[in-house]
mmCIF file as Biopython writes it, N, C-alpha, C and O atoms, coordinates in Angstrom:
data_model
#
loop_
_atom_site.group_PDB
_atom_site.id
_atom_site.type_symbol
_atom_site.label_atom_id
_atom_site.label_alt_id
_atom_site.label_comp_id
_atom_site.label_asym_id
_atom_site.label_entity_id
_atom_site.label_seq_id
_atom_site.pdbx_PDB_ins_code
_atom_site.Cartn_x
_atom_site.Cartn_y
_atom_site.Cartn_z
_atom_site.occupancy
_atom_site.B_iso_or_equiv
_atom_site.auth_seq_id
_atom_site.auth_asym_id
_atom_site.pdbx_PDB_model_num
ATOM 1   N N  . MET A ? 1  ? 0.834   -1.175 0.000   1.0 0.0 1  A 1 
ATOM 2   C CA . MET A ? 1  ? 0.000   0.000  0.000   1.0 0.0 1  A 1 
ATOM 3   C C  . MET A ? 1  ? 0.887   1.249  0.000   1.0 0.0 1  A 1 
ATOM 4   O O  . MET A ? 1  ? 1.941   1.278  0.634   1.0 0.0 1  A 1 
ATOM 5   N N  . ILE A ? 2  ? 0.445   2.260  -0.712  1.0 0.0 2  A 1 
ATOM 6   C CA . ILE A ? 2  ? 1.183   3.514  -0.800  1.0 0.0 2  A 1 
ATOM 7   C C  . ILE A ? 2  ? 0.934   4.315  0.484   1.0 0.0 2  A 1 
ATOM 8   O O  . ILE A ? 2  ? -0.207  4.415  0.933   1.0 0.0 2  A 1 
ATOM 9   N N  . PRO A ? 3  ? 1.982   4.881  1.075   1.0 0.0 3  A 1 
ATOM 10  C CA . PRO A ? 3  ? 1.812   5.627  2.328   1.0 0.0 3  A 1 
ATOM 11  C C  . PRO A ? 3  ? 0.900   6.850  2.181   1.0 0.0 3  A 1 
ATOM 12  O O  . PRO A ? 3  ? 0.916   7.535  1.159   1.0 0.0 3  A 1 
ATOM 13  N N  . ARG A ? 4  ? 0.122   7.099  3.206   1.0 0.0 4  A 1 
ATOM 14  C CA . ARG A ? 4  ? -0.820  8.225  3.227   1.0 0.0 4  A 1 
ATOM 15  C C  . ARG A ? 4  ? -0.106  9.567  3.024   1.0 0.0 4  A 1 
ATOM 16  O O  . ARG A ? 4  ? -0.660  10.472 2.400   1.0 0.0 4  A 1 
ATOM 17  N N  . LYS A ? 5  ? 1.095   9.696  3.535   1.0 0.0 5  A 1 
ATOM 18  C CA . LYS A ? 5  ? 1.868   10.942 3.446   1.0 0.0 5  A 1 
ATOM 19  C C  . LYS A ? 5  ? 2.081   11.368 1.992   1.0 0.0 5  A 1 
ATOM 20  O O  . LYS A ? 5  ? 2.085   12.562 1.694   1.0 0.0 5  A 1 
ATOM 21  N N  . ILE A ? 6  ? 2.257   10.415 1.095   1.0 0.0 6  A 1 
ATOM 22  C CA . ILE A ? 6  ? 2.448   10.736 -0.325  1.0 0.0 6  A 1 
ATOM 23  C C  . ILE A ? 6  ? 1.202   11.402 -0.887  1.0 0.0 6  A 1 
ATOM 24  O O  . ILE A ? 6  ? 1.303   12.383 -1.624  1.0 0.0 6  A 1 
ATOM 25  N N  . PHE A ? 7  ? 0.035   10.884 -0.548  1.0 0.0 7  A 1 
ATOM 26  C CA . PHE A ? 7  ? -1.212  11.481 -1.030  1.0 0.0 7  A 1 
ATOM 27  C C  . PHE A ? 7  ? -1.417  12.874 -0.436  1.0 0.0 7  A 1 
ATOM 28  O O  . PHE A ? 7  ? -1.896  13.781 -1.117  1.0 0.0 7  A 1 
ATOM 29  N N  . GLU A ? 8  ? -1.055  13.039 0.833   1.0 0.0 8  A 1 
ATOM 30  C CA . GLU A ? 8  ? -1.180  14.353 1.468   1.0 0.0 8  A 1 
ATOM 31  C C  . GLU A ? 8  ? -0.258  15.367 0.799   1.0 0.0 8  A 1 
ATOM 32  O O  . GLU A ? 8  ? -0.625  16.532 0.644   1.0 0.0 8  A 1 
ATOM 33  N N  . THR A ? 9  ? 0.934   14.933 0.405   1.0 0.0 9  A 1 
ATOM 34  C CA . THR A ? 9  ? 1.885   15.808 -0.271  1.0 0.0 9  A 1 
ATOM 35  C C  . THR A ? 9  ? 1.383   16.220 -1.649  1.0 0.0 9  A 1 
ATOM 36  O O  . THR A ? 9  ? 1.626   17.345 -2.086  1.0 0.0 9  A 1 
ATOM 37  N N  . LEU A ? 10 ? 0.690   15.326 -2.332  1.0 0.0 10 A 1 
ATOM 38  C CA . LEU A ? 10 ? 0.227   15.591 -3.697  1.0 0.0 10 A 1 
ATOM 39  C C  . LEU A ? 10 ? -1.143  16.268 -3.765  1.0 0.0 10 A 1 
ATOM 40  O O  . LEU A ? 10 ? -1.668  16.468 -4.860  1.0 0.0 10 A 1 
ATOM 41  N N  . THR A ? 11 ? -1.730  16.622 -2.626  1.0 0.0 11 A 1 
ATOM 42  C CA . THR A ? 11 ? -3.024  17.311 -2.630  1.0 0.0 11 A 1 
ATOM 43  C C  . THR A ? 11 ? -2.906  18.618 -3.402  1.0 0.0 11 A 1 
ATOM 44  O O  . THR A ? 11 ? -1.935  19.357 -3.241  1.0 0.0 11 A 1 
ATOM 45  N N  . ASN A ? 12 ? -3.904  18.901 -4.244  1.0 0.0 12 A 1 
ATOM 46  C CA . ASN A ? 12 ? -3.970  20.067 -5.133  1.0 0.0 12 A 1 
ATOM 47  C C  . ASN A ? 12 ? -2.994  19.988 -6.301  1.0 0.0 12 A 1 
ATOM 48  O O  . ASN A ? 12 ? -2.719  21.003 -6.941  1.0 0.0 12 A 1 
ATOM 49  N N  . ASN A ? 13 ? -2.467  18.801 -6.589  1.0 0.0 13 A 1 
ATOM 50  C CA . ASN A ? 13 ? -1.621  18.573 -7.756  1.0 0.0 13 A 1 
ATOM 51  C C  . ASN A ? 13 ? -2.329  17.628 -8.717  1.0 0.0 13 A 1 
ATOM 52  O O  . ASN A ? 13 ? -3.211  16.864 -8.324  1.0 0.0 13 A 1 
ATOM 53  N N  . TYR A ? 14 ? -1.932  17.695 -9.972  1.0 0.0 14 A 1 
ATOM 54  C CA . TYR A ? 14 ? -2.482  16.804 -10.987 1.0 0.0 14 A 1 
ATOM 55  C C  . TYR A ? 14 ? -1.662  15.521 -11.018 1.0 0.0 14 A 1 
ATOM 56  O O  . TYR A ? 14 ? -0.432  15.560 -11.013 1.0 0.0 14 A 1 
ATOM 57  N N  . VAL A ? 15 ? -2.348  14.390 -11.049 1.0 0.0 15 A 1 
ATOM 58  C CA . VAL A ? 15 ? -1.685  13.091 -10.979 1.0 0.0 15 A 1 
ATOM 59  C C  . VAL A ? 15 ? -2.301  12.107 -11.976 1.0 0.0 15 A 1 
ATOM 60  O O  . VAL A ? 15 ? -3.407  12.308 -12.478 1.0 0.0 15 A 1 
ATOM 61  N N  . TYR A ? 16 ? -1.553  11.045 -12.243 1.0 0.0 16 A 1 
ATOM 62  C CA . TYR A ? 16 ? -2.063  9.858  -12.921 1.0 0.0 16 A 1 
ATOM 63  C C  . TYR A ? 16 ? -2.135  8.770  -11.863 1.0 0.0 16 A 1 
ATOM 64  O O  . TYR A ? 16 ? -1.219  8.632  -11.052 1.0 0.0 16 A 1 
ATOM 65  N N  . ILE A ? 17 ? -3.214  7.996  -11.862 1.0 0.0 17 A 1 
ATOM 66  C CA . ILE A ? 17 ? -3.294  6.855  -10.952 1.0 0.0 17 A 1 
ATOM 67  C C  . ILE A ? 17 ? -3.674  5.601  -11.735 1.0 0.0 17 A 1 
ATOM 68  O O  . ILE A ? 17 ? -4.407  5.659  -12.722 1.0 0.0 17 A 1 
ATOM 69  N N  . TYR A ? 18 ? -3.164  4.484  -11.273 1.0 0.0 18 A 1 
ATOM 70  C CA . TYR A ? 18 ? -3.535  3.173  -11.794 1.0 0.0 18 A 1 
ATOM 71  C C  . TYR A ? 18 ? -4.185  2.412  -10.651 1.0 0.0 18 A 1 
ATOM 72  O O  . TYR A ? 18 ? -3.618  2.293  -9.565  1.0 0.0 18 A 1 
ATOM 73  N N  . ILE A ? 19 ? -5.378  1.900  -10.907 1.0 0.0 19 A 1 
ATOM 74  C CA . ILE A ? 19 ? -6.129  1.170  -9.890  1.0 0.0 19 A 1 
ATOM 75  C C  . ILE A ? 19 ? -5.935  -0.322 -10.110 1.0 0.0 19 A 1 
ATOM 76  O O  . ILE A ? 19 ? -5.947  -0.797 -11.246 1.0 0.0 19 A 1 
ATOM 77  N N  . ARG A ? 20 ? -5.757  -1.053 -9.023  1.0 0.0 20 A 1 
ATOM 78  C CA . ARG A ? 20 ? -5.567  -2.504 -9.119  1.0 0.0 20 A 1 
ATOM 79  C C  . ARG A ? 20 ? -6.730  -3.157 -9.863  1.0 0.0 20 A 1 
ATOM 80  O O  . ARG A ? 20 ? -7.896  -2.884 -9.578  1.0 0.0 20 A 1 
ATOM 81  N N  . GLY A ? 21 ? -6.396  -4.020 -10.819 1.0 0.0 21 A 1 
ATOM 82  C CA . GLY A ? 21 ? -7.416  -4.761 -11.548 1.0 0.0 21 A 1 
ATOM 83  C C  . GLY A ? 21 ? -8.024  -4.018 -12.725 1.0 0.0 21 A 1 
ATOM 84  O O  . GLY A ? 21 ? -8.862  -4.575 -13.435 1.0 0.0 21 A 1 
ATOM 85  N N  . ILE A ? 22 ? -7.625  -2.773 -12.949 1.0 0.0 22 A 1 
ATOM 86  C CA . ILE A ? 22 ? -8.138  -1.996 -14.082 1.0 0.0 22 A 1 
ATOM 87  C C  . ILE A ? 22 ? -6.950  -1.620 -14.957 1.0 0.0 22 A 1 
ATOM 88  O O  . ILE A ? 22 ? -5.954  -1.095 -14.459 1.0 0.0 22 A 1 
ATOM 89  N N  . GLU A ? 23 ? -7.048  -1.882 -16.238 1.0 0.0 23 A 1 
ATOM 90  C CA . GLU A ? 23 ? -5.937  -1.682 -17.159 1.0 0.0 23 A 1 
ATOM 91  C C  . GLU A ? 23 ? -5.832  -0.265 -17.702 1.0 0.0 23 A 1 
ATOM 92  O O  . GLU A ? 23 ? -5.050  -0.019 -18.620 1.0 0.0 23 A 1 
ATOM 93  N N  . LYS A ? 24 ? -6.591  0.659  -17.165 1.0 0.0 24 A 1 
ATOM 94  C CA . LYS A ? 24 ? -6.623  2.025  -17.677 1.0 0.0 24 A 1 
ATOM 95  C C  . LYS A ? 24 ? -6.125  2.990  -16.616 1.0 0.0 24 A 1 
ATOM 96  O O  . LYS A ? 24 ? -6.358  2.794  -15.424 1.0 0.0 24 A 1 
ATOM 97  N N  . GLU A ? 25 ? -5.422  4.055  -17.067 1.0 0.0 25 A 1 
ATOM 98  C CA . GLU A ? 25 ? -4.988  5.076  -16.116 1.0 0.0 25 A 1 
ATOM 99  C C  . GLU A ? 25 ? -6.060  6.140  -15.965 1.0 0.0 25 A 1 
ATOM 100 O O  . GLU A ? 25 ? -6.831  6.395  -16.890 1.0 0.0 25 A 1 
ATOM 101 N N  . PHE A ? 26 ? -6.103  6.745  -14.817 1.0 0.0 26 A 1 
ATOM 102 C CA . PHE A ? 26 ? -6.997  7.862  -14.555 1.0 0.0 26 A 1 
ATOM 103 C C  . PHE A ? 26 ? -6.132  9.073  -14.253 1.0 0.0 26 A 1 
ATOM 104 O O  . PHE A ? 26 ? -5.062  8.947  -13.657 1.0 0.0 26 A 1 
ATOM 105 N N  . SER A ? 27 ? -6.592  10.239 -14.662 1.0 0.0 27 A 1 
ATOM 106 C CA . SER A ? 27 ? -5.837  11.447 -14.360 1.0 0.0 27 A 1 
ATOM 107 C C  . SER A ? 27 ? -6.771  12.504 -13.807 1.0 0.0 27 A 1 
ATOM 108 O O  . SER A ? 27 ? -7.964  12.528 -14.110 1.0 0.0 27 A 1 
ATOM 109 N N  . GLY A ? 28 ? -6.209  13.368 -12.997 1.0 0.0 28 A 1 
ATOM 110 C CA . GLY A ? 28 ? -6.987  14.449 -12.422 1.0 0.0 28 A 1 
ATOM 111 C C  . GLY A ? 28 ? -6.237  15.125 -11.299 1.0 0.0 28 A 1 
ATOM 112 O O  . GLY A ? 28 ? -5.066  14.839 -11.048 1.0 0.0 28 A 1 
ATOM 113 N N  . LYS A ? 29 ? -6.927  16.023 -10.627 1.0 0.0 29 A 1 
ATOM 114 C CA . LYS A ? 29 ? -6.355  16.792 -9.525  1.0 0.0 29 A 1 
ATOM 115 C C  . LYS A ? 29 ? -6.857  16.215 -8.204  1.0 0.0 29 A 1 
ATOM 116 O O  . LYS A ? 29 ? -8.059  16.021 -8.018  1.0 0.0 29 A 1 
ATOM 117 N N  . ILE A ? 30 ? -5.934  15.943 -7.295  1.0 0.0 30 A 1 
ATOM 118 C CA . ILE A ? 30 ? -6.325  15.449 -5.976  1.0 0.0 30 A 1 
ATOM 119 C C  . ILE A ? 30 ? -6.949  16.599 -5.199  1.0 0.0 30 A 1 
ATOM 120 O O  . ILE A ? 30 ? -6.313  17.627 -4.965  1.0 0.0 30 A 1 
ATOM 121 N N  . ILE A ? 31 ? -8.193  16.413 -4.806  1.0 0.0 31 A 1 
ATOM 122 C CA . ILE A ? 31 ? -8.900  17.441 -4.047  1.0 0.0 31 A 1 
ATOM 123 C C  . ILE A ? 31 ? -8.657  17.261 -2.557  1.0 0.0 31 A 1 
ATOM 124 O O  . ILE A ? 31 ? -8.295  18.207 -1.856  1.0 0.0 31 A 1 
ATOM 125 N N  . SER A ? 32 ? -8.860  16.037 -2.079  1.0 0.0 32 A 1 
ATOM 126 C CA . SER A ? 32 ? -8.694  15.807 -0.641  1.0 0.0 32 A 1 
ATOM 127 C C  . SER A ? 32 ? -8.522  14.325 -0.349  1.0 0.0 32 A 1 
ATOM 128 O O  . SER A ? 32 ? -8.777  13.462 -1.188  1.0 0.0 32 A 1 
ATOM 129 N N  . LEU A ? 33 ? -8.083  14.071 0.869   1.0 0.0 33 A 1 
ATOM 130 C CA . LEU A ? 33 ? -7.972  12.718 1.410   1.0 0.0 33 A 1 
ATOM 131 C C  . LEU A ? 33 ? -8.634  12.755 2.778   1.0 0.0 33 A 1 
ATOM 132 O O  . LEU A ? 33 ? -8.181  13.468 3.674   1.0 0.0 33 A 1 
ATOM 133 N N  . ASP A ? 34 ? -9.708  11.983 2.940   1.0 0.0 34 A 1 
ATOM 134 C CA . ASP A ? 34 ? -10.429 12.056 4.220   1.0 0.0 34 A 1 
ATOM 135 C C  . ASP A ? 34 ? -9.888  11.043 5.234   1.0 0.0 34 A 1 
ATOM 136 O O  . ASP A ? 34 ? -8.974  10.276 4.932   1.0 0.0 34 A 1 
ATOM 137 N N  . ASP A ? 35 ? -10.453 11.052 6.416   1.0 0.0 35 A 1 
ATOM 138 C CA . ASP A ? 35 ? -9.972  10.211 7.516   1.0 0.0 35 A 1 
ATOM 139 C C  . ASP A ? 35 ? -10.143 8.716  7.268   1.0 0.0 35 A 1 
ATOM 140 O O  . ASP A ? 35 ? -9.433  7.906  7.864   1.0 0.0 35 A 1 
ATOM 141 N N  . SER A ? 36 ? -11.072 8.345  6.402   1.0 0.0 36 A 1 
ATOM 142 C CA . SER A ? 36 ? -11.282 6.923  6.104   1.0 0.0 36 A 1 
ATOM 143 C C  . SER A ? 36 ? -10.480 6.483  4.877   1.0 0.0 36 A 1 
ATOM 144 O O  . SER A ? 36 ? -10.803 5.466  4.262   1.0 0.0 36 A 1 
ATOM 145 N N  . ASP A ? 37 ? -9.443  7.236  4.519   1.0 0.0 37 A 1 
ATOM 146 C CA . ASP A ? 37 ? -8.518  6.934  3.416   1.0 0.0 37 A 1 
ATOM 147 C C  . ASP A ? 37 ? -9.204  6.851  2.057   1.0 0.0 37 A 1 
ATOM 148 O O  . ASP A ? 37 ? -8.857  6.008  1.230   1.0 0.0 37 A 1 
ATOM 149 N N  . ILE A ? 38 ? -10.171 7.722  1.833   1.0 0.0 38 A 1 
ATOM 150 C CA . ILE A ? 38 ? -10.815 7.853  0.529   1.0 0.0 38 A 1 
ATOM 151 C C  . ILE A ? 38 ? -10.245 9.095  -0.146  1.0 0.0 38 A 1 
ATOM 152 O O  . ILE A ? 38 ? -10.297 10.195 0.405   1.0 0.0 38 A 1 
ATOM 153 N N  . LEU A ? 39 ? -9.701  8.905  -1.343  1.0 0.0 39 A 1 
ATOM 154 C CA . LEU A ? 39 ? -9.092  9.981  -2.113  1.0 0.0 39 A 1 
ATOM 155 C C  . LEU A ? 39 ? -10.129 10.550 -3.066  1.0 0.0 39 A 1 
ATOM 156 O O  . LEU A ? 39 ? -10.801 9.793  -3.765  1.0 0.0 39 A 1 
ATOM 157 N N  . LYS A ? 40 ? -10.272 11.866 -3.108  1.0 0.0 40 A 1 
ATOM 158 C CA . LYS A ? 40 ? -11.193 12.526 -4.031  1.0 0.0 40 A 1 
ATOM 159 C C  . LYS A ? 40 ? -10.372 13.168 -5.129  1.0 0.0 40 A 1 
ATOM 160 O O  . LYS A ? 40 ? -9.488  13.983 -4.865  1.0 0.0 40 A 1 
ATOM 161 N N  . ILE A ? 41 ? -10.675 12.789 -6.381  1.0 0.0 41 A 1 
ATOM 162 C CA . ILE A ? 41 ? -9.948  13.289 -7.542  1.0 0.0 41 A 1 
ATOM 163 C C  . ILE A ? 41 ? -10.937 13.928 -8.498  1.0 0.0 41 A 1 
ATOM 164 O O  . ILE A ? 41 ? -11.987 13.353 -8.785  1.0 0.0 41 A 1 
ATOM 165 N N  . GLU A ? 42 ? -10.608 15.115 -8.992  1.0 0.0 42 A 1 
ATOM 166 C CA . GLU A ? 42 ? -11.449 15.812 -9.963  1.0 0.0 42 A 1 
ATOM 167 C C  . GLU A ? 42 ? -10.803 15.676 -11.336 1.0 0.0 42 A 1 
ATOM 168 O O  . GLU A ? 42 ? -9.641  16.041 -11.512 1.0 0.0 42 A 1 
ATOM 169 N N  . ASP A ? 43 ? -11.552 15.150 -12.318 1.0 0.0 43 A 1 
ATOM 170 C CA . ASP A ? 43 ? -10.996 14.981 -13.656 1.0 0.0 43 A 1 
ATOM 171 C C  . ASP A ? 43 ? -11.209 16.242 -14.493 1.0 0.0 43 A 1 
ATOM 172 O O  . ASP A ? 43 ? -11.737 17.239 -14.000 1.0 0.0 43 A 1 
ATOM 173 N N  . LYS A ? 44 ? -10.791 16.192 -15.769 1.0 0.0 44 A 1 
ATOM 174 C CA . LYS A ? 44 ? -10.852 17.384 -16.624 1.0 0.0 44 A 1 
ATOM 175 C C  . LYS A ? 44 ? -12.279 17.826 -16.930 1.0 0.0 44 A 1 
ATOM 176 O O  . LYS A ? 44 ? -12.495 18.968 -17.334 1.0 0.0 44 A 1 
ATOM 177 N N  . ASN A ? 45 ? -13.253 16.940 -16.745 1.0 0.0 45 A 1 
ATOM 178 C CA . ASN A ? 45 ? -14.658 17.278 -16.979 1.0 0.0 45 A 1 
ATOM 179 C C  . ASN A ? 45 ? -15.371 17.685 -15.693 1.0 0.0 45 A 1 
ATOM 180 O O  . ASN A ? 45 ? -16.599 17.763 -15.656 1.0 0.0 45 A 1 
ATOM 181 N N  . ASN A ? 46 ? -14.601 17.944 -14.643 1.0 0.0 46 A 1 
ATOM 182 C CA . ASN A ? 46 ? -15.105 18.341 -13.325 1.0 0.0 46 A 1 
ATOM 183 C C  . ASN A ? 46 ? -15.925 17.255 -12.632 1.0 0.0 46 A 1 
ATOM 184 O O  . ASN A ? 46 ? -16.740 17.556 -11.760 1.0 0.0 46 A 1 
ATOM 185 N N  . ASN A ? 47 ? -15.716 15.997 -13.013 1.0 0.0 47 A 1 
ATOM 186 C CA . ASN A ? 47 ? -16.323 14.868 -12.303 1.0 0.0 47 A 1 
ATOM 187 C C  . ASN A ? 47 ? -15.442 14.534 -11.107 1.0 0.0 47 A 1 
ATOM 188 O O  . ASN A ? 47 ? -14.216 14.578 -11.200 1.0 0.0 47 A 1 
ATOM 189 N N  . ILE A ? 48 ? -16.061 14.205 -9.998  1.0 0.0 48 A 1 
ATOM 190 C CA . ILE A ? 48 ? -15.296 13.837 -8.810  1.0 0.0 48 A 1 
ATOM 191 C C  . ILE A ? 48 ? -15.346 12.326 -8.643  1.0 0.0 48 A 1 
ATOM 192 O O  . ILE A ? 48 ? -16.417 11.719 -8.619  1.0 0.0 48 A 1 
ATOM 193 N N  . ILE A ? 49 ? -14.161 11.733 -8.527  1.0 0.0 49 A 1 
ATOM 194 C CA . ILE A ? 49 ? -14.010 10.294 -8.391  1.0 0.0 49 A 1 
ATOM 195 C C  . ILE A ? 49 ? -13.522 10.011 -6.975  1.0 0.0 49 A 1 
ATOM 196 O O  . ILE A ? 49 ? -12.576 10.646 -6.507  1.0 0.0 49 A 1 
ATOM 197 N N  . ASN A ? 50 ? -14.153 9.072  -6.294  1.0 0.0 50 A 1 
ATOM 198 C CA . ASN A ? 50 ? -13.736 8.654  -4.951  1.0 0.0 50 A 1 
ATOM 199 C C  . ASN A ? 50 ? -13.076 7.290  -5.056  1.0 0.0 50 A 1 
ATOM 200 O O  . ASN A ? 50 ? -13.682 6.339  -5.550  1.0 0.0 50 A 1 
ATOM 201 N N  . VAL A ? 51 ? -11.825 7.190  -4.589  1.0 0.0 51 A 1 
ATOM 202 C CA . VAL A ? 51 ? -11.067 5.947  -4.674  1.0 0.0 51 A 1 
ATOM 203 C C  . VAL A ? 51 ? -10.413 5.681  -3.327  1.0 0.0 51 A 1 
ATOM 204 O O  . VAL A ? 51 ? -9.824  6.581  -2.726  1.0 0.0 51 A 1 
ATOM 205 N N  . ALA A ? 52 ? -10.515 4.455  -2.858  1.0 0.0 52 A 1 
ATOM 206 C CA . ALA A ? 52 ? -9.805  4.068  -1.634  1.0 0.0 52 A 1 
ATOM 207 C C  . ALA A ? 52 ? -8.315  3.973  -1.948  1.0 0.0 52 A 1 
ATOM 208 O O  . ALA A ? 52 ? -7.935  3.416  -2.978  1.0 0.0 52 A 1 
ATOM 209 N N  . ILE A ? 53 ? -7.469  4.510  -1.073  1.0 0.0 53 A 1 
ATOM 210 C CA . ILE A ? 53 ? -6.037  4.487  -1.374  1.0 0.0 53 A 1 
ATOM 211 C C  . ILE A ? 53 ? -5.477  3.064  -1.379  1.0 0.0 53 A 1 
ATOM 212 O O  . ILE A ? 53 ? -4.420  2.823  -1.963  1.0 0.0 53 A 1 
ATOM 213 N N  . SER A ? 54 ? -6.156  2.136  -0.749  1.0 0.0 54 A 1 
ATOM 214 C CA . SER A ? 54 ? -5.702  0.742  -0.772  1.0 0.0 54 A 1 
ATOM 215 C C  . SER A ? 54 ? -5.899  0.110  -2.150  1.0 0.0 54 A 1 
ATOM 216 O O  . SER A ? 54 ? -5.283  -0.914 -2.447  1.0 0.0 54 A 1 
ATOM 217 N N  . ASP A ? 55 ? -6.751  0.703  -2.999  1.0 0.0 55 A 1 
ATOM 218 C CA . ASP A ? 55 ? -6.988  0.188  -4.351  1.0 0.0 55 A 1 
ATOM 219 C C  . ASP A ? 55 ? -6.033  0.771  -5.385  1.0 0.0 55 A 1 
ATOM 220 O O  . ASP A ? 55 ? -6.025  0.321  -6.531  1.0 0.0 55 A 1 
ATOM 221 N N  . ILE A ? 56 ? -5.233  1.758  -5.009  1.0 0.0 56 A 1 
ATOM 222 C CA . ILE A ? 56 ? -4.333  2.414  -5.955  1.0 0.0 56 A 1 
ATOM 223 C C  . ILE A ? 56 ? -3.014  1.659  -5.992  1.0 0.0 56 A 1 
ATOM 224 O O  . ILE A ? 56 ? -2.374  1.447  -4.962  1.0 0.0 56 A 1 
ATOM 225 N N  . ALA A ? 57 ? -2.616  1.255  -7.203  1.0 0.0 57 A 1 
ATOM 226 C CA . ALA A ? 57 ? -1.371  0.516  -7.373  1.0 0.0 57 A 1 
ATOM 227 C C  . ALA A ? 57 ? -0.200  1.454  -7.640  1.0 0.0 57 A 1 
ATOM 228 O O  . ALA A ? 57 ? 0.892   1.249  -7.111  1.0 0.0 57 A 1 
ATOM 229 N N  . VAL A ? 58 ? -0.425  2.495  -8.468  1.0 0.0 58 A 1 
ATOM 230 C CA . VAL A ? 58 ? 0.641   3.427  -8.858  1.0 0.0 58 A 1 
ATOM 231 C C  . VAL A ? 58 ? 0.075   4.830  -8.884  1.0 0.0 58 A 1 
ATOM 232 O O  . VAL A ? 58 ? -1.061  5.037  -9.313  1.0 0.0 58 A 1 
ATOM 233 N N  . ILE A ? 59 ? 0.857   5.798  -8.428  1.0 0.0 59 A 1 
ATOM 234 C CA . ILE A ? 59 ? 0.482   7.205  -8.540  1.0 0.0 59 A 1 
ATOM 235 C C  . ILE A ? 59 ? 1.709   7.977  -9.010  1.0 0.0 59 A 1 
ATOM 236 O O  . ILE A ? 59 ? 2.802   7.809  -8.471  1.0 0.0 59 A 1 
ATOM 237 N N  . THR A ? 60 ? 1.518   8.828  -10.024 1.0 0.0 60 A 1 
ATOM 238 C CA . THR A ? 60 ? 2.602   9.673  -10.515 1.0 0.0 60 A 1 
ATOM 239 C C  . THR A ? 60 ? 2.084   11.086 -10.692 1.0 0.0 60 A 1 
ATOM 240 O O  . THR A ? 60 ? 0.922   11.296 -11.042 1.0 0.0 60 A 1 
ATOM 241 N N  . GLU A ? 61 ? 2.948   12.042 -10.451 1.0 0.0 61 A 1 
ATOM 242 C CA . GLU A ? 61 ? 2.574   13.442 -10.615 1.0 0.0 61 A 1 
ATOM 243 C C  . GLU A ? 61 ? 2.671   13.816 -12.087 1.0 0.0 61 A 1 
ATOM 244 O O  . GLU A ? 61 ? 3.633   13.454 -12.764 1.0 0.0 61 A 1 
ATOM 245 N N  . ARG A ? 62 ? 1.669   14.541 -12.579 1.0 0.0 62 A 1 
ATOM 246 C CA . ARG A ? 62 ? 1.695   15.014 -13.966 1.0 0.0 62 A 1 
ATOM 247 C C  . ARG A ? 62 ? 2.562   16.252 -14.039 1.0 0.0 62 A 1 
ATOM 248 O O  . ARG A ? 62 ? 2.507   17.115 -13.163 1.0 0.0 62 A 1 
ATOM 249 N N  . ARG A ? 63 ? 3.349   16.334 -15.072 1.0 0.0 63 A 1 
ATOM 250 C CA . ARG A ? 63 ? 4.207   17.511 -15.275 1.0 0.0 63 A 1 
ATOM 251 C C  . ARG A ? 63 ? 3.987   18.067 -16.643 1.0 0.0 63 A 1 
ATOM 252 O O  . ARG A ? 63 ? 4.613   19.060 -17.014 1.0 0.0 63 A 1 
#
């Protein structure tokens, strides 16, 4: 599992994430990380995606 501190550091940054079991990458801006380890990501269409950090396999910052 990826440490919570990494997600806290990347808050308000644009990232790519890969979710376990899904062959597609997702991209967007990390809005917040709540106490129950749910990450909120806003995509380019302003949709908000909620993902448990335990389901994230890879996270990279977009540059």
